[in-house]
MDTraj code that builds the backbone (N, CA, C; nanometers):
import mdtraj as md
import numpy as np

residues = "MET THR LEU LEU GLU GLN ILE THR PHE GLU MET GLN GLN ALA MET LYS ALA HIS ASP THR VAL ARG ARG ASP THR LEU ARG LEU VAL LEU ALA ALA ALA LYS ASN LEU GLU LYS GLU ILE GLY HIS VAL PRO ASP ASP ALA GLU THR LEU SER VAL ILE GLN ARG GLU ALA LYS ARG HIS ARG GLU SER ILE GLU GLU PHE ARG ARG GLY GLY ARG GLN ASP LEU VAL ASP GLN GLU GLN ALA GLU LEU VAL ILE LEU GLU THR TYR LEU PRO GLN LEU MET ASP ARG ALA GLU ILE GLU GLU ALA ALA ARG ALA ALA ILE ALA ARG LEU GLY VAL GLN ASP LYS ALA GLN MET GLY LEU VAL MET ARG ASP LEU MET ALA GLU LEU LYS GLY ARG ALA ASP GLY ARG LEU VAL ASN GLN VAL VAL GLN GLU LEU LEU SER".split()
xyz = np.array([
    [0.0834, -0.1171, 0.0000],
    [0.0005, -0.0003, 0.0012],
    [0.0887, 0.1246, 0.0000],
    [0.0666, 0.2137, -0.0963],
    [0.1447, 0.3364, -0.1011],
    [0.1002, 0.4331, 0.0095],
    [0.1807, 0.5328, 0.0311],
    [0.1500, 0.6313, 0.1331],
    [0.0220, 0.7044, 0.0988],
    [0.0009, 0.7344, -0.0285],
    [-0.1208, 0.8011, -0.0734],
    [-0.2443, 0.7156, -0.0491],
    [-0.2314, 0.5871, -0.0758],
    [-0.3424, 0.4952, -0.0497],
    [-0.3721, 0.4859, 0.1010],
    [-0.2674, 0.4836, 0.1810],
    [-0.2829, 0.4768, 0.3260],
    [-0.3546, 0.6024, 0.3761],
    [-0.3170, 0.7184, 0.3256],
    [-0.3783, 0.8446, 0.3681],
    [-0.5262, 0.8455, 0.3260],
    [-0.5539, 0.7985, 0.2067],
    [-0.6931, 0.7907, 0.1592],
    [-0.7759, 0.6992, 0.2495],
    [-0.7212, 0.5816, 0.2821],
    [-0.7903, 0.4880, 0.3688],
    [-0.8160, 0.5489, 0.5065],
    [-0.7123, 0.6159, 0.5617],
    [-0.7258, 0.6724, 0.6955],
    [-0.8234, 0.7912, 0.6960],
    [-0.8332, 0.8627, 0.5828],
    [-0.9319, 0.9678, 0.5747],
    [-1.0725, 0.9117, 0.5767],
    [-1.0905, 0.8000, 0.5054],
    [-1.2215, 0.7340, 0.5051],
    [-1.2580, 0.6850, 0.6459],
    [-1.1596, 0.6323, 0.7184],
    [-1.1834, 0.5894, 0.8549],
    [-1.2200, 0.7073, 0.9437],
    [-1.1532, 0.8203, 0.9229],
    [-1.1856, 0.9395, 1.0008],
    [-1.3256, 0.9898, 0.9712],
    [-1.3691, 0.9756, 0.8455],
    [-1.5039, 1.0156, 0.8097],
    [-1.6063, 0.9282, 0.8824],
    [-1.5792, 0.7991, 0.8844],
    [-1.6691, 0.7066, 0.9529],
    [-1.6754, 0.7320, 1.1041],
    [-1.5614, 0.7723, 1.1602],
    [-1.5522, 0.7989, 1.3032],
    [-1.5954, 0.9416, 1.3393],
    [-1.6315, 1.0204, 1.2387],
    [-1.6707, 1.1602, 1.2593],
    [-1.5581, 1.2419, 1.3246],
    [-1.4349, 1.2103, 1.2901],
    [-1.3166, 1.2823, 1.3372],
    [-1.2893, 1.3914, 1.2363],
    [-1.3499, 1.5089, 1.2552],
    [-1.3423, 1.6148, 1.1551],
    [-1.2016, 1.6729, 1.1387],
    [-1.1281, 1.6847, 1.2478],
    [-0.9923, 1.7426, 1.2379],
    [-0.9030, 1.6520, 1.1507],
    [-0.9057, 1.5226, 1.1808],
    [-0.8231, 1.4280, 1.1048],
    [-0.8706, 1.4220, 0.9587],
    [-1.0013, 1.4160, 0.9396],
    [-1.0576, 1.4103, 0.8036],
    [-1.0138, 1.5323, 0.7217],
    [-1.0295, 1.6501, 0.7785],
    [-0.9977, 1.7726, 0.7067],
    [-0.8487, 1.7853, 0.6792],
    [-0.7678, 1.7440, 0.7753],
    [-0.6215, 1.7498, 0.7559],
    [-0.5787, 1.6556, 0.6458],
    [-0.6274, 1.5355, 0.6454],
    [-0.5904, 1.4364, 0.5428],
    [-0.6475, 1.4769, 0.4075],
    [-0.7642, 1.5354, 0.4069],
    [-0.8255, 1.5834, 0.2824],
    [-0.7363, 1.6925, 0.2201],
    [-0.6828, 1.7779, 0.3045],
    [-0.5923, 1.8838, 0.2582],
    [-0.4656, 1.8241, 0.1942],
    [-0.4118, 1.7214, 0.2560],
    [-0.2935, 1.6543, 0.2021],
    [-0.3256, 1.5898, 0.0668],
    [-0.4413, 1.5265, 0.0591],
    [-0.4804, 1.4603, -0.0672],
    [-0.5020, 1.5632, -0.1776],
    [-0.5567, 1.6794, -0.1434],
    [-0.5754, 1.7847, -0.2416],
    [-0.4407, 1.8375, -0.2909],
    [-0.3474, 1.8563, -0.2003],
    [-0.2135, 1.9008, -0.2400],
    [-0.1441, 1.7962, -0.3254],
    [-0.1640, 1.6691, -0.2941],
    [-0.1041, 1.5600, -0.3740],
    [-0.1684, 1.5568, -0.5133],
    [-0.2974, 1.5832, -0.5206],
    [-0.3658, 1.5873, -0.6501],
    [-0.3125, 1.7031, -0.7352],
    [-0.2894, 1.8168, -0.6733],
    [-0.2298, 1.9318, -0.7449],
    [-0.0895, 1.8956, -0.7979],
    [-0.0130, 1.8267, -0.7141],
    [0.1207, 1.7840, -0.7559],
    [0.1116, 1.6859, -0.8730],
    [0.0133, 1.5979, -0.8665],
    [-0.0070, 1.5004, -0.9748],
    [-0.0321, 1.5724, -1.1072],
    [-0.1082, 1.6787, -1.1047],
    [-0.1362, 1.7574, -1.2257],
    [-0.0099, 1.8229, -1.2777],
    [0.0754, 1.8709, -1.1854],
    [0.2004, 1.9352, -1.2236],
    [0.2991, 1.8380, -1.2860],
    [0.3172, 1.7203, -1.2239],
    [0.4219, 1.6289, -1.2678],
    [0.3744, 1.5278, -1.3697],
    [0.2424, 1.5139, -1.3844],
    [0.1887, 1.4252, -1.4878],
    [0.1781, 1.2784, -1.4522],
    [0.1979, 1.2442, -1.3262],
    [0.1794, 1.1075, -1.2818],
    [0.1443, 1.1073, -1.1328],
    [0.0935, 0.9949, -1.0866],
    [0.0575, 0.9827, -0.9449],
    [0.1838, 0.9904, -0.8625],
    [0.1847, 1.0783, -0.7609],
    [0.3039, 1.0924, -0.6798],
    [0.3434, 0.9628, -0.6091],
    [0.4741, 0.9340, -0.6087],
    [0.5227, 0.8174, -0.5339],
    [0.5339, 0.8558, -0.3881],
    [0.5814, 0.7626, -0.3060],
    [0.5888, 0.7881, -0.1607],
    [0.6791, 0.9081, -0.1264],
    [0.7922, 0.9213, -0.1964],
    [0.8850, 1.0297, -0.1683],
    [0.8193, 1.1641, -0.2028],
    [0.7498, 1.1693, -0.3141],
    [0.6830, 1.2919, -0.3536],
    [0.5667, 1.3259, -0.2603],
    [0.4964, 1.2234, -0.2163],
    [0.3860, 1.2443, -0.1209],
    [0.4444, 1.2917, 0.0138],
    [0.5551, 1.2386, 0.0530],
    [0.6198, 1.2807, 0.1775],
    [0.6614, 1.4277, 0.1684],
    [0.7081, 1.4702, 0.0518],
    [0.7454, 1.6107, 0.0363],
    [0.6235, 1.7012, 0.0472],
    [0.5093, 1.6532, -0.0014],
    [0.3846, 1.7296, 0.0131],
    [0.3493, 1.7442, 0.1616],
    [0.3606, 1.6362, 0.2353],
    [0.3277, 1.6395, 0.3792],
    [0.4260, 1.7298, 0.4515],
    [0.5530, 1.7246, 0.4162],
    [0.6521, 1.8122, 0.4789],
    [0.6206, 1.9592, 0.4518],
    [0.5797, 1.9919, 0.3309],
    [0.5432, 2.1275, 0.2960],
    [0.4217, 2.1747, 0.3794],
    [0.3226, 2.0858, 0.3926],
    [0.2059, 2.1192, 0.4725],
    [0.2427, 2.1390, 0.6194],
    [0.3299, 2.0521, 0.6700],
    [0.3721, 2.0635, 0.8106],
    [0.4473, 2.1952, 0.8318],
    [0.5306, 2.2308, 0.7378],
    [0.6043, 2.3573, 0.7486],
    [0.5073, 2.4763, 0.7494],
    [0.4071, 2.4696, 0.6642],
    [0.3073, 2.5749, 0.6580],
    [0.2331, 2.5876, 0.7920],
    [0.2008, 2.4729, 0.8515],
    [0.1337, 2.4747, 0.9819],
    [0.2243, 2.5341, 1.0904],
    [0.3526, 2.4992, 1.0910],
    [0.4445, 2.5540, 1.1897],
    [0.4515, 2.7065, 1.1791],
    [0.4594, 2.7548, 1.0526],
    [0.4654, 2.8984, 1.0319],
    [0.3358, 2.9653, 1.0770],
    [0.2242, 2.9011, 1.0507],
    [0.0957, 2.9577, 1.0913],
    [0.0846, 2.9638, 1.2432],
    [0.1355, 2.8624, 1.3103],
    [0.1332, 2.8598, 1.4570],
    [0.2085, 2.9811, 1.5127],
    [0.3268, 3.0095, 1.4554],
    [0.4062, 3.1239, 1.4988],
    [0.3282, 3.2554, 1.4765],
    [0.2683, 3.2695, 1.3610],
    [0.1934, 3.3901, 1.3303],
    [0.0742, 3.4076, 1.4208],
    [0.0009, 3.3006, 1.4430],
    [-0.1172, 3.3104, 1.5306],
    [-0.0790, 3.3387, 1.6738],
    [0.0358, 3.2868, 1.7175],
    [0.0824, 3.3176, 1.8549],
    [0.1119, 3.4668, 1.8666],
    [0.1806, 3.5206, 1.7639],
    [0.2111, 3.6645, 1.7658],
    [0.0842, 3.7488, 1.7649],
    [-0.0166, 3.6983, 1.6987],
    [-0.1433, 3.7691, 1.6905],
    [-0.2352, 3.7453, 1.8085],
    [-0.1958, 3.6588, 1.9003],
    [-0.2766, 3.6338, 2.0185],
    [-0.4012, 3.5499, 1.9921],
    [-0.3962, 3.4657, 1.8908],
    [-0.5124, 3.3836, 1.8530],
    [-0.4907, 3.2390, 1.8988],
    [-0.5040, 3.2145, 2.0277],
    [-0.4808, 3.0812, 2.0816],
    [-0.5711, 2.9757, 2.0237],
    [-0.6947, 3.0149, 1.9887],
    [-0.7886, 2.9168, 1.9287],
    [-0.7325, 2.8650, 1.7974],
    [-0.6744, 2.9534, 1.7161],
    [-0.6175, 2.9082, 1.5892],
    [-0.4854, 2.8354, 1.6067],
    [-0.4096, 2.8731, 1.7102],
    [-0.2868, 2.7995, 1.7432],
    [-0.3211, 2.6565, 1.7781],
    [-0.4224, 2.6365, 1.8608],
    [-0.4641, 2.5019, 1.9004],
    [-0.5083, 2.4178, 1.7807],
    [-0.5846, 2.4810, 1.6905],
    [-0.6326, 2.4105, 1.5717],
    [-0.5150, 2.3675, 1.4820],
    [-0.4225, 2.4615, 1.4571],
    [-0.3053, 2.4301, 1.3748],
    [-0.2186, 2.3218, 1.4377],
    [-0.2026, 2.3276, 1.5705],
    [-0.1216, 2.2265, 1.6396],
    [-0.1849, 2.0882, 1.6302],
    [-0.3162, 2.0828, 1.6386],
    [-0.3857, 1.9546, 1.6274],
    [-0.3658, 1.8945, 1.4891],
    [-0.3703, 1.9799, 1.3866],
    [-0.3473, 1.9327, 1.2496],
    [-0.2026, 1.8930, 1.2292],
    [-0.1105, 1.9691, 1.2881],
    [0.0319, 1.9380, 1.2765],
    [0.0661, 1.8031, 1.3367],
    [0.0041, 1.7705, 1.4502],
    [0.0264, 1.6401, 1.5152],
    [-0.0126, 1.5279, 1.4188],
    [-0.1222, 1.5454, 1.3497],
    [-0.1685, 1.4437, 1.2526],
    [-0.0680, 1.4315, 1.1395],
    [-0.0229, 1.5439, 1.0847],
    [0.0738, 1.5396, 0.9740],
    [0.2051, 1.4746, 1.0165],
    [0.2489, 1.5026, 1.1389],
    [0.3773, 1.4494, 1.1870],
    [0.3756, 1.2980, 1.2002],
    [0.2581, 1.2374, 1.2101],
    [0.2539, 1.0891, 1.2174],
    [0.3008, 1.0269, 1.0878],
    [0.2972, 1.0997, 0.9792],
    [0.3396, 1.0475, 0.8489],
    [0.4837, 1.0833, 0.8146],
    [0.5438, 1.1694, 0.8925],
    [0.6803, 1.2146, 0.8648],
    [0.7813, 1.1291, 0.9395],
    [0.9005, 1.1114, 0.8808],
    [1.0043, 1.0412, 0.9535],
    [1.0496, 1.1235, 1.0726],
    [1.1051, 1.0568, 1.1726],
    [1.1540, 1.1246, 1.2933],
    [1.2643, 1.2214, 1.2561],
    [1.2532, 1.3484, 1.2982],
    [1.3557, 1.4466, 1.2695],
    [1.4782, 1.4264, 1.3584],
    [1.5924, 1.4605, 1.3064],
    [1.7170, 1.4484, 1.3796],
    [1.7192, 1.5522, 1.4930],
    [1.7850, 1.5169, 1.6023],
    [1.7979, 1.6124, 1.7108],
    [1.9207, 1.6996, 1.6897],
    [1.9380, 1.7978, 1.7724],
    [2.0471, 1.8950, 1.7580],
    [2.1849, 1.8288, 1.7562],
    [2.2063, 1.7312, 1.8437],
    [2.3351, 1.6644, 1.8511],
    [2.3696, 1.5930, 1.7205],
    [2.2711, 1.5261, 1.6630],
    [2.2941, 1.4553, 1.5346],
    [2.3223, 1.5532, 1.4228],
    [2.2514, 1.6651, 1.4222],
    [2.2736, 1.7674, 1.3193],
    [2.4121, 1.8272, 1.3359],
    [2.4497, 1.8522, 1.4590],
    [2.5818, 1.9093, 1.4841],
    [2.6937, 1.8147, 1.4372],
    [2.6760, 1.6881, 1.4630],
    [2.7735, 1.5870, 1.4172],
    [2.7841, 1.5866, 1.2646],
    [2.6704, 1.5894, 1.1956],
    [2.6697, 1.5888, 1.0492],
    [2.7286, 1.7191, 0.9957],
    [2.7011, 1.8308, 1.0634],
    [2.7553, 1.9594, 1.0199],
    [2.9057, 1.9661, 1.0366],
    [2.9549, 1.9145, 1.1487],
    [3.1020, 1.9109, 1.1680],
    [3.1693, 1.8270, 1.0594],
    [3.1075, 1.7150, 1.0261],
    [3.1634, 1.6292, 0.9219],
    [3.1618, 1.7002, 0.7864],
    [3.0548, 1.7709, 0.7549],
    [3.0454, 1.8435, 0.6253],
    [3.1470, 1.9557, 0.6205],
    [3.1621, 2.0282, 0.7302],
    [3.2594, 2.1386, 0.7357],
    [3.3999, 2.0848, 0.7160],
    [3.4326, 1.9734, 0.7812],
    [3.5642, 1.9120, 0.7665],
    [3.5845, 1.8597, 0.6241],
    [3.4837, 1.7944, 0.5695],
    [3.4917, 1.7358, 0.4362],
    [3.5134, 1.8447, 0.3290],
    [3.4472, 1.9584, 0.3469],
    [3.4545, 2.0662, 0.2500],
    [3.5714, 2.1628, 0.2781],
    [3.6304, 2.1512, 0.3967],
    [3.7431, 2.2370, 0.4308],
    [3.7044, 2.3833, 0.4523],
    [3.5843, 2.4067, 0.4967],
    [3.5357, 2.5429, 0.5182],
    [3.5896, 2.5979, 0.6501],
    [3.6317, 2.7257, 0.6465],
    [3.6917, 2.7863, 0.7651],
    [3.6103, 2.9015, 0.8228],
    [3.5306, 2.9697, 0.7404],
    [3.4603, 3.0883, 0.7890],
    [3.3180, 3.0959, 0.7357],
    [3.2437, 3.1948, 0.7862],
    [3.1023, 3.2123, 0.7519],
    [3.0828, 3.2479, 0.6048],
    [3.1855, 3.2976, 0.5393],
    [3.1726, 3.3387, 0.4000],
    [3.1364, 3.2192, 0.3107],
    [3.1736, 3.1011, 0.3515],
    [3.1452, 2.9803, 0.2752],
    [3.0296, 2.8982, 0.3341],
    [2.9492, 2.9638, 0.4137],
    [2.8372, 2.8945, 0.4795],
    [2.7396, 2.8355, 0.3773],
    [2.7175, 2.9061, 0.2673],
    [2.6251, 2.8582, 0.1654],
    [2.6688, 2.7233, 0.1097],
    [2.7973, 2.7045, 0.0922],
    [2.8509, 2.5796, 0.0419],
    [2.8198, 2.4646, 0.1392],
    [2.8388, 2.4909, 0.2683],
    [2.8101, 2.3899, 0.3706],
    [2.6606, 2.3601, 0.3752],
    [2.5805, 2.4653, 0.3733],
    [2.4340, 2.4453, 0.3807],
    [2.3834, 2.3653, 0.2615],
    [2.4317, 2.3967, 0.1422],
    [2.3868, 2.3238, 0.0219],
    [2.4196, 2.1761, 0.0343],
    [2.5417, 2.1464, 0.0759],
    [2.5845, 2.0066, 0.0912],
    [2.5066, 1.9350, 0.2021],
    [2.4935, 2.0034, 0.3154],
    [2.4301, 1.9441, 0.4310],
    [2.2803, 1.9213, 0.4107],
    [2.2133, 2.0177, 0.3514],
    [2.0685, 2.0035, 0.3294],
    [2.0391, 1.8942, 0.2273],
    [2.1266, 1.8755, 0.1312],
    [2.1086, 1.7640, 0.0363],
    [2.1218, 1.6304, 0.1106],
    [2.2150, 1.6254, 0.2025],
    [2.2380, 1.5036, 0.2814],
    [2.1249, 1.4762, 0.3805],
    [2.0732, 1.5817, 0.4430],
    [1.9748, 1.5656, 0.5497],
    [1.8309, 1.5887, 0.5063],
    [1.8088, 1.6007, 0.3767],
    [1.6773, 1.6343, 0.3239],
    [1.5663, 1.5483, 0.3862],
    [1.4675, 1.6144, 0.4449],
    [1.3552, 1.5463, 0.5034],
    [1.3790, 1.4884, 0.6423],
    [1.5052, 1.4919, 0.6875],
    [1.5341, 1.4319, 0.8177],
    [1.5687, 1.5357, 0.9232],
    [1.5830, 1.6640, 0.8808],
    [1.6222, 1.7683, 0.9748],
    [1.5529, 1.8998, 0.9397],
    [1.5221, 1.9787, 1.0411],
    [1.4612, 2.1089, 1.0219],
    [1.5659, 2.2061, 0.9698],
    [1.5382, 2.2686, 0.8578],
    [1.6342, 2.3582, 0.7923],
    [1.6767, 2.4735, 0.8802],
    [1.5859, 2.5272, 0.9588],
    [1.6213, 2.6392, 1.0495],
    [1.7236, 2.5954, 1.1523],
    [1.7025, 2.4767, 1.2068],
    [1.7951, 2.4262, 1.3085],
    [1.9328, 2.3968, 1.2461],
    [1.9337, 2.3431, 1.1259],
    [2.0594, 2.3164, 1.0551],
    [2.1325, 2.4478, 1.0347],
    [2.0607, 2.5500, 0.9887],
    [2.1225, 2.6796, 0.9645],
    [2.1816, 2.7353, 1.0931],
    [2.1067, 2.7270, 1.2031],
    [2.1531, 2.7769, 1.3308],
    [2.2809, 2.7047, 1.3753],
    [2.2835, 2.5719, 1.3635],
    [2.3977, 2.4920, 1.4040],
    [2.5207, 2.5284, 1.3209],
    [2.5023, 2.5394, 1.1895],
    [2.6153, 2.5707, 1.1018],
    [2.6705, 2.7107, 1.1333],
    [2.5812, 2.8063, 1.1576],
    [2.6251, 2.9423, 1.1953],
    [2.7081, 2.9378, 1.3228],
    [2.6633, 2.8636, 1.4218],
    [2.7362, 2.8541, 1.5499],
    [2.8724, 2.7894, 1.5289],
    [2.8775, 2.6847, 1.4471],
    [3.0034, 2.6141, 1.4270],
    [3.1040, 2.6986, 1.3479],
    [3.0553, 2.7849, 1.2592],
    [3.1461, 2.8661, 1.1800],
    [3.1796, 2.9993, 1.2446],
    [3.1222, 3.0288, 1.3611],
    [3.1515, 3.1561, 1.4300],
    [3.2847, 3.1513, 1.5000],
])
top = md.Topology()
chain = top.add_chain()
for i, resn in enumerate(residues, 1):
    res = top.add_residue(resn, chain, resSeq=i)
    for name in ("N", "CA", "C"):
        top.add_atom(name, md.element.get_by_symbol(name[0]), res)
traj = md.Trajectory(xyz[None], top)
């Protein structure tokens, strides 16, 4: 069963259980996957579906920050509930120590000495850690290591 089929099945189960938050969240993912299908011309595979889910999760995280700044706790709670559902489909993200270890290895491998070459490290590291680490945290760790 592909990831898209699993999400479709789980959305149907949520409909039967009258779980509106889960149903709506999964429906949003399926709509985004359908849009991607139109763009690429074929049914998204698991990796492409995972990238759709990651994009949606990132959008939810950004919305949570904005709603917090705006003092809208009701919307923060709603976005967090949807984010929890999305995160069940994402691989476990690396923690700071693992990112730091990978960043040190990339810096040593590339021979980078200062912040001027940070872009080179980030490009290499993000390609290596794609989907397994939060880009903001990677950026923060690399900046600290090159300071």
